[in-house]
Every structure is written in structure tokens, then in C-alpha cells.
N, C-alpha and C positions, 0 to 999 in steps of 0.2 A: 747443265746446257754445256752440247760443245759447241767448241769456238774455229774459226775460220779465219786464216788472216788475209787480210786486202792489204791493197797501197792503196795509199792516202798524199793527195798533193794539197797543200797548204801555203798562206800566203805568209811570207817572212816574217811577218809584225804576229799574227795569229800566233805561228811557231815560237814567237820568242816570247809572248806569256802563258804560252803553255808550259813551255820550258820553266820558266818563273814560279809558276805553279808545282813545277815538279820538286826545283830546288828550295822552296816555302813548305815540302812534304805536304804538299794539298793531297799530293798522291805521286805514288809509288812509281809511276812509269806513264809516258807516252800512249801508250796503249789506253789504259785505264782512264784516265784523263778521258782519252776522244772517245771509249767505251760509254762514259759515262755522260759526257756532253749530249752522246748520239742517240742517249736512253731517254733522256730528259726532255732533248728537243722534239721527241715520240710521242713522249706522253704527253705535253702540250699543245702534241697537235689535233692529238685524239678528245682531248679537255676541250678545244677549240672548234672542231668538227658538233660535238655533243651539242656542245651552246647554241652553234648555229643553228642545230638542226630542229632543236628544242625552239629557239627564238620564231622557227616558220609556224609553230602549231596556233592555228587560231583557236583562244582560250573561248569565248564565249560561244564557237561552235564545239569545244571539247566537252565546256560540261554542260551543253544541251545535251548532247549524244548521252554521255556519260549516267544526264539524270533522266532521259527517254524513258519513260516504261513506269517511274521510278512512281507517282502520282496515288494508285491507289495502296502501293506497298507502304507508301509513305502516313498515308496516312493511317493506319493500321498503327504508328508507331506511340509509343507515349511522347505526352509532353516532358517536356527539363524546364 
């Protein structure tokens, strides 16, 4: 995927922590550290949004809808 340059302004403390991670060789440079952090945050937001939407589902209503009209078909299935 092609990359583009952007200017980012960070709090001095955050920048210091970021530089410490680079000094510890956790990341090769600031750019890759920031890219990893943004990618991780976007992934978390996506998962959170999915969980929030799933929580809105009415489980009983969804189950009833899924099983609607299945009585005659279920009756013909063998008993286990």
C-alpha cells in the first residue's frame, strides 16, 4: 500500500515515551511507531463498534425470527 507523509503534533511527554521505545529498539523509527499505534487504535475502534452493534440486537426477537416457519420442517427431522 502506498504511504503518504503527514505532519503530526504530539505532547512532549508522549514524544519522550515514543523516543524511549525507539531507543529500546521496539520500533526502528518514529514513523513506524506512530503508524503501528494508529493501526492498532483503528482496529480497536472497529471491534468496539461491532460489539456495540451486536449488543443492540434483541436476542429473543432474533431467535424467533430465525426460527419462524420452521415448525413443520423441524417436525420432519429425526429425533437425536
